[in-house]
RODREN-895650 format. One record per residue: residue in three letters; x, y, z of N, C-alpha, C in turn. Coordinates in pm, whole numbers, plus 32768, in hexadecimal, padded with zeros to 4 digits. Layout:
N
ALAXYZXYZXYZ ...
//
This chain:
204
MET25C4B54D1005258FB4C01017256AB47B107D PHE2600B46710EB25EFB42F115E2591B460118E SER256EB4DE11C92516B51F120B24ADB50F11DE GLY247DB4F8115323F9B4E2112923C8B4471153 LEU2430B3F01141240CB369119123E4B3661210 VAL2425B3D012732412B3AF12ED237CB3F612F7 LEU2372B45B12C822DFB4AC12C62265B43D12D2 LEU2290B3F112362224B38812152229B3251268 TYR2284B2F012BB227CB28F130D2240B2CE1389 SER225FB33913B7220CB36F142B218BB36B140B THR2152B3A4139120BAB3BD138A207CB3261372 ALA20C4B2D01343208CB245134B207CB1F713CC SER20D9B223141B20CBB1D714A7207BB21A1506 ASN2040B2B814DD1FECB311152B1F47B2CA1514 VAL1F45B2B314871EDAB273144A1EC0B1F11463 ARG1F18B1A714911EF4B11914B41EDBB1301568 ASP1F2DB19415AA1F01B188161E1E67B1C21637 LYS1E46B21015E01DC9B24215EE1D5FB1C815B6 VAL1D79B17B154E1D2CB11E15281D2EB0C0158E THR1D92B07D15DE1DA6B02C16621D35B05C16C1 LYS1D49B0F516EA1D0EB11E17641C70B140173F MET1C46B12E16CE1BB4B13A16901B93B08F16A9 ASN1BBAB04C166E1B9FAFAC167F1B7DAF961709 THR1BF5AFAD17671BF7AFA017ED1B85AFEC183A ASP1B78B06918141AF4B09A18521A68B05B1829 ASN1A69B03617B119FDB00E176D19CDAF8717AF LEU1A62AF2017D11A2EAEBC18131A17AEC9189F GLU1A4AAEF818ED1A08AF49196E1986AF751979 MET1955AFB6191D18E6AFD8191D1879AF711901 ARG188DAF0818B11849AEA2188F1846AE4118FF LEU18BAAE25194E18D4ADE019B21867AE111A33 ARG1879AE9E1A561839AED41ABD17A0AEC71A7C GLY176AAEE11A1016EEAEA419FD16AEAE361A0D LEU172BADC319EB1702AD4519F716EAAD101A94 GLU173DAD551AE91740AD401B7616CFAD6C1BA9 SER1693ADFA1B7F1615AE331B8F15A2ADF01B8E HIS15AEADA81B151523AD3E1AD61528ACCC1B42 ILE15ADAC8D1B78159BAC1A1BAD1576AC331C4F TYR15D0AC821C7815DDAC961D1A158DAD121D21 GLY155AAD5A1CDF14F1ADE61D1E1541AE2D1D79 ASP1506AE5F1DF91558AEB41E40159FAE4E1EC1 ARG159BADE71EB215F1AD921F0F1679ADD61F15 ARG16A9ADA61F9E1724ADE11FC11778AD7F2017 ASN17FDAD83200F1877AD212059185EAD5920E3 LYS18ADAD02213218A4AD2821C018F1ADAB21D1 SER194CADFD217A197FAE782193191CAEE02164 GLY18B4AECB2148185FAF0E21071864AF52205C LYS18C8AF1C201E18D2AF3B1FB41881AEC61F5D PRO185FAF091EE71802AEBA1E7F1851AE431E54 VAL17FDADDD1E44182EAD541E2E1856AD381DA8 LYS18F4AD2A1D7B1909AD001D10191CAC7D1CCE CYS1904AC5D1C4F1903ABF01C1D199EABB51C30 ALA19FCAC1A1C0D1A9CABC91C261AA9AB991C9A GLU1A84ABE11D151AA0AB901D971A50AB1B1DA9 SER19D3AB131D4A197BAA901D7119ECAA101D27 LEU1A08AA561CA31A46A9EF1C421ACAA9CB1C7B ILE1B2EAA261CD01B93AA0D1D171B80A9A41D92 ARG1B09A9B91DF21AF0A95B1E531AD3A8D41E17 ILE1A8DA8D61D8A1A68A84D1D891AF7A8171D2A GLN1B32A8481CE81BA3A81F1CAC1C07A7EC1D32 ALA1BFFA8311D901C53A8001E111C2FA7821E69 GLY1B90A7731E381B4FA7091E6A1B72A6861E3F LEU1B63A6951D931B99A62E1D4B1C02A6051D3A THR1C6CA6611D5B1CEEA64D1D5D1D14A5F91DDB ASN1CCAA61C1E481CDCA5F11ED41CB4A5431ECD MET1C33A5531E771BF6A4BC1E761C58A4551E1F ALA1C96A4B11DA21CD0A45F1D5B1D5CA4141DAD ASN1DA8A4811DEE1E0AA4671E641DFFA3D01EB1 LYS1D79A3E71EF31D4DA3811F5A1D5DA2FF1EFB ARG1CFFA3021E791CECA2891E2E1D45A2461E09 GLU1DB1A2A71DED1E49A26F1DD71E82A21C1E42 ARG1E70A2621ECD1EA3A21F1F4C1E7FA1831F36 VAL1DDEA1AD1F461D8FA1491F5A1DCAA0AB1EFF LYS1DE4A0D91E801DFFA0861E0D1EACA0631E34 ILE1F13A0A71E6E1F66A08D1E9F1F87A01B1F1C LEU1F0BA05E1F7C1EF79FE31FE21EBF9F681FD2 HIS1E649F601F791E259ED51F461E969E8A1F02 LYS1EF29ED11EC31F619E981E771FA79E4F1ED3 LYS1FE89E9B1F5820329E5B1FB01FEF9DF0201E ILE1F629DF6200F1F299D9520521F329D031FF5 GLU1F139D2E1F7E1F319CA81F2D1FA79C6D1F46 ASP20229CBE1F34209C9CA21F5420BD9C4C1FC9 LEU20829C89203520909C5720CE20359BB020BB LEU1FCC9BB620961F839B2A207A1FE99AD72034 LYS202F9B061FC620769AA21F7821119A7A1FCE TYR21229ADE200F21A59AC8208521909A5E20E9 LEU210A9A5E211220D99A10218120AC99792148 ASP20A0996C20CE208398F8209D20D89889209F PRO20DC981420ED214797B9210A21A4978D2075 GLN2140979A2010216B97521F8D21C297BF1F64 PHE21D098521F96221A98BC1F4A2299987D1F3B THR22EF982B1FBE2366980F1FD2239C97BE1F45 ASP234497661F272363972D1EBF238497731E27 HIS235197EE1E332377983B1DA023F498821DB3 ILE243298791E3724AC98CD1E54250A98731E40 THR258998AC1DBB25E898671D94266098861E00 VAL2692980B1E41271E981E1EA7278897DB1E6F PRO27ED983D1E5B286398091E12288197811E62 ASP28DA97221E22291F96BF1E4A297196C01E9D ALA29C497341EA02A4097661EF429E797651F94 MET297597C21F94293797EB1FFD2900977C203F LYS28CE97062002289996A6202028F6965B2074 LEU29699635203E29DD95FD207629FA964620F3 GLU29F996C120F42A1E9715217D299A96D021F0 PHE292F96D521B628B496A6220828DA96132276 ILE28FE95BC21F92923952B221C29A995322284 LEU2A19957122682A96957222C02A6195CA2335 ALA2A1C9621234029E5966923B3299295ED241E GLU293995AF23D928F0954E241E293C94D2243A GLU29B494CC24222A029439241429F893E024A0 ASP2A07943124FC2A2093EA257D297193B625A6 PHE292C9401257B288C93E525892855934B2537 LEU2886937124BB287292F5246028B1928624A0 VAL2950927D24BA297E920D24DD292491DB255F SER2910921F25CD28BB91FD2636283A91A62607 GLN280791F925A0278B91BB257B278A912C2550 ALA2809912224F3282D90AB24B22842903924FF ALA28969060258C28A3901125EC28288FC1262B LEU27C3902C264227438FF8268E26F38FA22625 LEU26F68FB925A626BE8F62253526FA8EDB252D GLU277E8ED2253C27C78E6C253E27928E2025CC GLN27938E4C262C27578E0F269D26C18DD526A7 VAL26658E16266A25F88E00266125F68D8D25D7 SER26498D7C257C265F8D18252C26828C8D2598 ASN26E88CAA25CF272F8C3C262F26B78BDB2679 LEU264B8C4C26A825C68C3826F625628BE426C7 GLN25768BF0263D24EC8BE325EB24B98B2025FF PRO251D8ADC261F24F28A55262C24B98A4726C4 LEU24DD8AAD271D24948A9B278723F08ADB2790 LEU241C8B4D272723628B65270323248AFC26C3 ASP23508AB2267C22F88A562627230089D3266A SER231789C427042318893027642271893F2774 THR227088CD27AE21D288A627BB21B988F5283B TYR2210890C289721EE8959291521A389ED28E0 ILE21F08A2D28B221BC8A99286621458A7C283D ARG212C8A3B27D820AF8A1C276F202F89F327CE ASP205F89D128322007898E28AD1FCF89FF28F7 VAL1FE78A6228EF1FDE8ADA292F1F568AF62955 PRO1F0C8B0B28C61E6E8B4E28E81E378AD7291B GLU1E3C8A5129261DF389D0294C1E2889DC29DA HIS1E7D8A0A2A0B1E9F8A012A9E1E638A842AEA ALA1E7D8AFE2A791E2B8B6C2A9D1D9B8B362ACA THR1D628B062A9E1CBD8AD22A951CA98A962B0C LYS1D1E8A1F2B291D2089D32B991D438A182C19 LEU1D898A832C1C1DB78AED2C901D2A8B1F2CA6 GLN1CFD8B762C361C878BB12C711C1A8B742CA5 ARG1BED8AE62C861B928AA22CC01BB28A7F2D58 LEU1C3A8A602D511C828A472DF41C698AC42E47 SER1C808B322DF71C808BB82E611BE48BCA2E64 GLN1B838B952E141AED8BB42E3B1ACE8B5E2ECB ILE1AE28AD62EA51AF78A8F2F101B2F8AAD2F91 HIS1B8E8AF42F931BD78B2B30121B748BAF304E ILE1B5B8BF42FEB1B0E8C69301C1A708C33305A LYS1A5B8BA8303519CB8B6E306619F08B5230F3 GLN1A5D8AEC31031A888AB831671AA98B2A31D6 GLN1AF18BA531B61B178C2232161A768C46323E ASP1A148C4131EE199A8C88322A195F8C05327B GLN19718B8F327819208B2A32CC19698B2C3349 THR19EC8B41333E1A468B3A33C01A1E8BD83414 GLU1A028C2733C919E28CBA3412194A8C883465 ALA18F68C4F341418898C29343818788BE734D5 GLN18D78B72349718F98B14352419428B493593 SER19A18BB9359119D28BEE35E419768C3B3649 GLN191B8C8635E018BB8CE7363D184E8C643685 GLU18368C1B364517D98BAB369E18248B8E370C VAL18B68B5A371918FE8B24377B18F98BAB37E9 LYS18FC8BFD37B219128C77382018AD8C9E3857 LYS18348C82381A17B48C90385B17A38C2B38C5 LEU17C98BB7389917CC8B35390218268B40397C PHE18858B7C396618E18B9639F118A18C0B3A27 GLU18568C6639F7183D8CD63A4617B18C933A9E ASN17538C573A4B16EE8C133AA617388BB43B0B TYR17AB8B603AFA17CB8B073B6317F98B483BCD ASN18458BC33BAD18638C083C5018108C4E3C83 LYS17AB8C803C3B172F8C9C3C6916EE8C443CB2 MET16DF8BEE3C92169D8B6D3CF716F28B333D67 MET17768B3A3D4717DC8B3A3DB817D38B7F3E19 PHE17BB8C013DE617B18C713E4F17468C783E99 LEU16E78C5A3E68163A8C3B3EAB163E8BCE3F08 LEU16A38B543ECF16958AD93F3A16CB8B083FBA SER174F8B3C3F8C17AB8B75400717678BB34072 LYS171C8C39404E16D78C65408416778C2C40E0 GLN16308BB8408E15C18B7840E115FA8B274148 PHE16608AEA412616A58A81418A16C48ACB41F9 THR16F88B5441E617238BB9425016AD8BD242A7 GLN16378BF0427F15D58C1142C615968B774324 TRP15A88B0242C3158E8A8F432E15D28A88438E ASP165A8A7A436B169C8A7C43CC168B8AC84449 GLU167E8B424435164E8BB044A415C58B9044EF THR156A8B7B44AE15088B2B44E015158AB5452E LEU15418A764508156489DA454A15B989EF45CF ARG16348A6745D6165D8A7F463316108AB446CA LYS15AF8B0C466915528B3246E215018AF44717 LEU14BC8A8346C7149E89F7470C14CE89C94775 GLU1543899D474B15918965479E15CC89C0481E GLU15DC8A39481415D48A74489015638A7B48F6 ALA14EC8A9448AE14698A7B4910146789F64935 ARG148389A3490E14758921495614E088FE49BA GLY1523894949A615B6892649FD161688CE49B4 ILE162188C2495016668864490416FB88B348DD ARG17598850490D17D6889E48CD17F8886F4839 PRO180F88B047EC184D8887476118C38830476C ALA18BE87CF472819388786472019C387CE46DF GLU1A1987A247351A8387EB47131AD687914694 
//
């Protein structure tokens, strides 16, 4: 009984293997016919006939690569959106800070806050001076000062022009005095020669 079952199982297994091999061979023959119909006599780089399976594998690899890149682009785009959100100044308004941490921040800046409060108190004490007529009249005084500055600049230009004119007059005066001195020297020399020629002795 047991040996009969074993024989029956072995026979069924052999039949199944033969059927599978026939189906596989039939599928391979059909695939070769399809490849021959599509590619003809074309061959790949190694000289072997081109197979549809290889093309399908390459196409599948390309599609997978594109899908992976698309996923990476989507992830990068999401990160860019997050970065823009974090860079938004209003983002800090949405961050919840515990009260204990706020208290720590305040205590850490206690000295600075005290110094700023002292400065604000000084400004408050100086407020009457800031509201005085002297400060309020500063714009008017500034306008007057600007007019005076323009007058001063104009007077400086006039003074410079007069200085140049006086300098020119002094130069002409010095030149004229030099010529007169030279002329008097020539006259004195001519007069001395005339006196010597007439035997007149010059007065001591």
